[in-house]
C-alpha positions as CSV (number, residue, x, y, z in Angstrom):
1,M,60.0,-35.3,-11.3
2,T,57.0,-36.4,-12.6
3,I,55.1,-34.3,-15.6
4,Y,51.5,-34.8,-15.5
5,R,49.7,-34.8,-18.7
6,R,47.7,-31.8,-18.2
7,Q,51.0,-30.1,-17.9
8,Q,51.9,-30.8,-21.1
9,V,51.1,-29.5,-24.4
10,S,50.7,-30.8,-28.1
11,P,53.8,-31.6,-30.1
12,Y,53.0,-29.3,-33.1
13,L,53.1,-26.5,-30.5
14,L,56.8,-27.1,-30.4
15,F,57.1,-25.1,-33.7
16,F,55.9,-22.0,-32.2
17,I,57.9,-22.4,-29.4
18,I,61.2,-22.8,-31.2
19,T,60.5,-19.8,-33.3
20,S,59.2,-17.6,-30.9
21,S,62.4,-18.0,-28.9
22,Q,64.7,-17.8,-31.9
23,I,63.2,-14.7,-33.8
24,G,63.9,-11.7,-31.3
25,V,65.3,-8.6,-31.6
26,G,68.5,-9.6,-32.9
27,V,67.0,-9.7,-36.5
28,L,66.2,-6.0,-36.6
29,G,69.9,-5.1,-36.9
30,F,72.0,-8.4,-37.1
31,Q,72.6,-7.8,-40.8
32,R,75.4,-5.0,-39.9
33,I,77.4,-7.7,-38.0
34,I,77.4,-10.6,-40.5
35,A,78.0,-8.4,-43.4
36,K,81.5,-7.6,-41.7
37,D,83.2,-10.6,-42.8
38,A,81.2,-11.8,-46.1
39,G,79.5,-8.4,-47.4
40,Y,76.6,-9.0,-49.6
41,D,77.3,-13.0,-49.5
42,A,76.4,-13.0,-45.7
43,W,72.9,-14.2,-46.3
44,I,74.6,-17.5,-47.5
45,S,76.2,-17.9,-44.0
46,V,72.9,-17.4,-42.5
47,I,71.9,-20.7,-44.5
48,I,75.1,-22.3,-43.0
49,A,74.3,-21.3,-39.5
50,G,70.7,-22.7,-39.7
51,L,72.1,-26.0,-41.2
52,F,74.1,-26.2,-38.0
53,V,71.3,-25.3,-35.8
54,H,69.6,-28.1,-37.3
55,L,72.4,-30.6,-36.5
56,V,72.4,-29.3,-33.1
57,V,68.8,-29.8,-32.4
58,W,69.1,-33.4,-33.6
59,L,71.8,-34.1,-31.2
60,M,69.6,-32.5,-28.4
61,F,66.7,-34.6,-29.4
62,K,68.9,-37.8,-29.2
63,L,70.2,-36.7,-25.6
64,L,67.2,-35.7,-24.3
65,T,65.0,-38.9,-25.4
66,A,68.2,-41.2,-23.9
67,A,67.9,-39.3,-20.6
68,N,63.9,-39.3,-20.7
69,G,64.2,-35.8,-19.3
70,D,65.6,-32.4,-19.6
71,I,69.4,-31.0,-19.3
72,I,69.2,-31.6,-15.6
73,D,68.2,-35.0,-15.8
74,A,70.8,-35.7,-18.4
75,H,73.7,-34.2,-16.2
76,N,72.8,-35.8,-12.9
77,Q,72.6,-39.1,-14.7
78,F,76.0,-38.7,-16.3
79,F,78.1,-36.6,-13.8
80,G,76.1,-37.2,-10.4
81,K,74.0,-35.1,-8.4
82,I,76.4,-32.5,-7.5
83,F,78.6,-32.0,-10.4
84,G,75.8,-32.5,-12.8
85,S,73.8,-29.4,-10.7
86,M,76.8,-27.3,-11.1
87,L,76.8,-27.8,-14.9
88,S,73.0,-27.2,-15.0
89,L,73.4,-24.2,-12.8
90,V,76.0,-22.9,-15.8
91,I,73.0,-23.2,-18.3
92,M,70.3,-21.8,-16.1
93,I,72.9,-18.7,-15.5
94,Y,73.1,-18.4,-19.3
95,Y,69.2,-18.3,-19.7
96,L,68.9,-15.3,-17.2
97,I,71.9,-13.6,-19.4
98,A,70.1,-14.0,-22.4
99,C,66.8,-12.9,-20.8
100,I,68.7,-9.5,-19.7
101,S,70.2,-9.0,-23.0
102,V,67.0,-9.6,-24.9
103,L,65.2,-7.1,-22.6
104,R,67.7,-4.5,-22.6
105,L,68.2,-4.6,-26.3
106,Y,64.6,-3.8,-26.8
107,I,64.6,-1.0,-24.2
108,E,67.4,0.4,-26.0
109,I,65.5,0.5,-29.5
110,V,62.4,2.1,-27.7
111,Q,64.8,4.6,-26.0
112,V,66.4,5.4,-29.3
113,W,63.4,5.5,-31.8
114,M,60.4,6.5,-29.5
115,F,61.0,7.7,-25.8
116,P,64.3,9.0,-25.4
117,T,63.9,10.4,-21.9
118,L,62.3,7.1,-20.5
119,P,63.9,5.6,-17.7
120,T,65.3,2.0,-18.2
121,W,63.9,0.8,-15.0
122,V,60.4,2.0,-15.8
123,L,60.1,0.0,-18.9
124,S,62.2,-3.1,-17.7
125,T,59.8,-3.3,-14.3
126,L,56.6,-3.2,-16.5
127,I,57.8,-5.9,-18.8
128,L,59.0,-8.2,-16.2
129,L,55.5,-7.7,-14.2
130,L,53.7,-8.8,-17.2
131,C,56.2,-11.8,-17.8
132,Y,55.9,-12.7,-14.3
133,Y,52.1,-12.9,-14.4
134,I,52.4,-15.0,-17.5
135,V,55.1,-17.4,-16.0
136,S,52.9,-17.8,-13.1
137,G,50.1,-19.1,-15.1
138,G,52.3,-22.3,-15.8
139,F,54.0,-23.8,-19.0
140,R,50.7,-23.7,-20.8
141,V,50.1,-20.1,-20.7
142,V,53.6,-19.3,-21.7
143,T,53.3,-21.8,-24.9
144,G,50.0,-19.8,-25.6
145,I,51.9,-16.6,-25.7
146,A,54.5,-18.4,-27.9
147,F,51.7,-19.2,-30.4
148,L,50.2,-15.8,-30.4
149,S,54.0,-14.5,-31.3
150,G,54.3,-17.2,-33.8
151,I,51.1,-16.0,-35.7
152,F,52.4,-12.7,-35.1
153,T,55.8,-13.3,-36.6
154,A,54.3,-14.4,-39.8
155,I,51.8,-11.4,-40.5
156,L,54.3,-8.8,-39.3
157,Y,57.1,-10.3,-42.0
158,A,54.6,-10.2,-44.6
159,L,54.2,-6.7,-43.9
160,L,58.3,-6.2,-43.7
161,F,59.2,-7.9,-46.9
162,H,56.6,-5.7,-48.8
163,L,59.7,-3.6,-50.2
164,P,59.6,-0.5,-52.2
165,I,60.7,-1.6,-55.6
166,K,62.2,1.7,-56.5
167,Y,65.0,1.3,-54.0
168,I,65.7,-2.1,-54.8
169,H,69.2,-2.8,-56.3
170,I,69.5,-6.4,-57.7
171,D,73.1,-5.5,-58.6
172,N,74.2,-5.4,-54.7
173,L,73.8,-9.3,-54.5
174,L,76.4,-9.7,-57.7
175,P,78.7,-11.6,-57.8
176,V,77.6,-14.4,-55.8
177,F,80.0,-16.3,-53.9
178,D,82.4,-13.3,-53.9
179,H,84.0,-14.3,-50.5
180,S,86.1,-17.3,-49.6
181,F,84.4,-20.1,-47.5
182,K,86.4,-19.3,-44.5
183,E,84.6,-15.6,-44.7
184,L,81.3,-17.4,-44.9
185,L,82.2,-19.4,-42.0
186,L,83.1,-16.4,-39.8
187,S,79.9,-14.6,-41.0
188,A,78.0,-17.5,-39.9
189,K,79.9,-17.4,-36.4
190,Q,78.7,-13.8,-36.0
191,S,75.1,-15.2,-36.4
192,I,74.9,-17.1,-33.3
193,Y,73.4,-14.7,-30.8
194,T,70.6,-13.9,-33.3
195,M,69.9,-17.6,-34.1
196,A,70.1,-18.6,-30.5
197,G,66.8,-19.5,-28.9
198,F,66.6,-23.2,-29.9
199,E,68.5,-24.0,-26.7
200,I,65.1,-23.6,-24.7
201,L,64.5,-27.2,-26.0
202,L,66.8,-28.6,-23.0
203,M,64.1,-27.4,-20.6
204,V,60.9,-27.5,-22.2
205,Y,61.2,-31.2,-23.5
206,P,59.7,-33.0,-20.7
207,F,56.5,-30.9,-21.2
208,I,55.9,-31.7,-24.7
209,R,53.7,-34.8,-25.2
210,N,55.0,-37.6,-26.9
211,G,58.6,-35.6,-26.9
212,N,60.3,-38.2,-28.6
213,K,58.1,-37.9,-31.6
214,S,58.1,-34.2,-31.6
215,Q,61.3,-33.7,-33.4
216,K,59.7,-32.7,-37.0
217,F,58.2,-29.7,-35.3
218,A,61.3,-28.3,-33.8
219,Q,63.2,-28.8,-36.8
220,Y,60.4,-27.1,-38.9
221,G,60.6,-24.2,-36.4
222,V,64.2,-24.1,-37.0
223,A,64.0,-24.0,-40.9
224,F,61.2,-21.4,-40.3
225,S,63.4,-19.3,-38.2
226,S,66.4,-19.5,-40.7
227,L,64.1,-18.8,-43.4
228,I,62.9,-15.5,-42.0
229,F,66.7,-14.8,-41.2
230,T,67.8,-15.3,-44.6
231,L,65.0,-13.2,-45.8
232,S,65.6,-10.7,-43.8
233,A,69.2,-10.4,-44.8
234,F,68.8,-10.8,-48.4
235,T,66.2,-8.3,-48.4
236,T,68.3,-5.8,-46.3
237,F,71.1,-6.2,-49.1
238,L,68.9,-5.5,-51.9
239,L,68.0,-2.1,-50.3
240,L,71.0,-0.9,-48.5
241,S,75.0,-0.5,-49.8
242,E,77.6,-2.0,-47.8
243,K,78.6,1.4,-46.4
244,Q,74.8,2.1,-45.3
245,I,74.6,-1.4,-43.6
246,E,78.0,-0.6,-42.0
247,H,76.8,2.6,-40.0
248,I,73.0,1.6,-39.5
249,I,72.6,-0.3,-36.3
250,W,69.0,-1.5,-36.9
251,S,68.9,-1.6,-40.4
252,R,65.2,-3.5,-40.6
253,I,63.6,-0.4,-38.5
254,Y,65.5,2.1,-41.0
255,I,63.9,0.3,-43.8
256,A,60.4,0.2,-42.0
257,K,60.9,4.1,-42.5
258,L,60.7,3.4,-46.2
259,I,57.3,1.5,-46.0
260,H,54.3,3.5,-46.6
261,F,50.8,2.2,-46.8
262,P,47.7,4.6,-47.8
263,F,46.0,4.0,-44.1
264,L,49.3,4.1,-42.2
265,E,52.3,6.3,-41.6
266,R,55.5,5.9,-39.6
267,F,55.4,2.1,-39.9
268,E,58.6,2.0,-37.9
269,Y,56.8,3.2,-34.9
270,I,54.2,0.2,-35.5
271,L,57.1,-2.2,-35.8
272,I,58.8,-1.3,-32.5
273,S,55.5,-1.1,-30.7
274,T,54.2,-4.4,-31.8
275,F,57.3,-6.2,-31.6
276,L,56.9,-6.1,-27.8
277,I,55.0,-9.3,-28.0
278,K,57.9,-11.0,-29.7
279,V,60.2,-9.7,-26.6
280,I,57.6,-10.8,-24.1
281,S,57.3,-14.4,-25.4
282,I,60.8,-14.8,-25.5
283,I,61.5,-13.4,-21.8
284,A,58.8,-15.5,-20.6
285,L,60.2,-18.7,-22.0
286,L,63.6,-17.8,-20.5
287,L,62.4,-17.0,-17.2
288,W,60.2,-19.9,-17.0
289,S,63.3,-22.1,-17.8
290,T,65.4,-20.3,-15.4
291,S,63.1,-20.4,-12.6
292,R,61.9,-24.2,-13.2
293,G,65.7,-25.0,-13.6
294,M,66.7,-23.6,-10.0
295,K,63.6,-25.2,-8.6
296,L,65.1,-28.6,-9.7
297,I,68.5,-27.7,-8.4
298,F,67.9,-25.7,-5.3
299,K,64.5,-27.3,-4.4
300,F,62.9,-23.8,-3.9
301,K,59.4,-23.1,-4.8
302,Q,59.4,-21.5,-8.5
303,K,57.6,-18.5,-7.6
304,Y,60.3,-17.4,-5.2
305,N,62.6,-18.2,-8.0
306,L,61.0,-16.1,-10.5
307,I,60.7,-13.3,-8.0
308,L,64.7,-13.2,-7.5
309,I,65.6,-13.4,-11.3
310,S,63.1,-10.7,-12.3
311,F,64.7,-8.5,-9.6
312,I,68.5,-9.3,-10.6
313,S,67.0,-8.4,-14.2
314,I,65.9,-5.2,-13.5
315,I,69.0,-4.1,-11.7
316,V,71.4,-5.5,-14.4
317,C,69.4,-3.7,-17.0
318,Q,70.0,-0.5,-15.3
319,L,73.7,-1.0,-15.0
320,L,74.1,-1.5,-18.6
321,D,73.3,2.3,-19.3
322,T,75.9,3.0,-22.1
323,R,76.1,1.5,-25.8
324,Y,79.6,0.2,-25.2
325,I,78.6,-1.8,-22.0
326,L,75.5,-3.4,-23.6
327,N,77.5,-4.3,-26.5
328,T,80.2,-5.8,-24.3
329,F,77.5,-7.7,-22.4
330,V,75.6,-8.8,-25.8
331,D,79.2,-10.3,-27.1
332,F,79.9,-11.9,-23.9
333,T,76.3,-13.8,-24.3
334,S,77.2,-14.6,-27.6
335,K,80.5,-16.2,-26.7
336,I,78.7,-18.2,-23.9
337,S,76.0,-19.3,-26.5
338,L,78.9,-20.7,-28.5
339,W,80.6,-22.6,-26.1
340,L,77.6,-23.9,-24.3
341,F,75.2,-24.8,-27.2
342,Y,77.4,-25.3,-30.3
343,I,80.6,-26.8,-28.7
344,Y,79.6,-28.6,-25.3
345,I,76.1,-29.8,-25.9
346,P,76.7,-31.3,-29.3
347,L,80.0,-33.2,-27.7
348,F,78.1,-34.1,-24.3
349,S,75.2,-35.6,-26.6
350,I,77.6,-37.6,-28.3
351,V,79.5,-39.0,-25.3
352,Y,76.2,-39.6,-23.5
353,I,74.6,-41.4,-26.2
354,F,77.8,-43.6,-26.7
355,T,78.1,-44.3,-23.0
356,K,74.6,-45.3,-22.4
357,S,74.1,-47.4,-25.5
358,G,77.4,-49.4,-24.2
359,R,76.1,-49.8,-20.8
360,S,72.9,-51.0,-22.5
361,T,74.7,-53.8,-24.5
């Protein structure tokens, strides 16, 4: 499908698209998960995971540049229209599952910390209505929200890293490299869900002007996200003991309770409320990718696909009504992400590139 220049955005905006899609609700509590295997050395695991994401993004650009389109074009060219569409549909389903998990996790945070009696369907409906309005405006509007979200991230984390000095314990991080490389890798694996989001590149690539020359901005975005995750883990370990981290689900919100300004109290409420723009930007990107993918696969109008997947999201959010069910759903999402974007896409990229270069010679 032809993408007109007026539908495309400048290459530098890919930085904001990547950072907005990567930095989500997972950053508020992933420290507990990664510390299970590597303890206080888990911040090193985040760096390892970030380096691997850089490699995967590089392979994605090689694939998309060779296919001169999105992942649907690449699948159709390599596997044929029928089987290629089936594989593309799997990725679209993942985008929908990821959208639901982000939305439900944020709603859970709001219900636990702010409004315990707020029905799930009320908040999910309001957020999805807003996202529907954004996505209906087209990709440029979705990118604009991602841009605002990126600016917000920089400001928010400048405040979050304003740590109360009296609670800092440098000894927590010593000795460094106290765990084996295997434990560090296991911890890096646990950060997969948190660092996911870069896979949005598989659908947005055709909408980036001079897409084959925009890789540096995507890599800058991954580097910035990795820095935020590393600093978040590092500073959390400075403030909390391993026992505390083990039992605190959202450690960054807990730490936000310790932050006080002369003009501001209950900073954790401010954090949760303003984090909504981060959630909206992620959901909007995922909804746009899913609805556009279904449009290309089934030839339905994008707005009808958008209504359908929004309705499905509301229903599924309502069904995820306990912590156990939600954790199971998030674990399932993480496993799909691992197989699709850390194993399948790199292997497919390598095979596609070598096959195409072989045909050209």
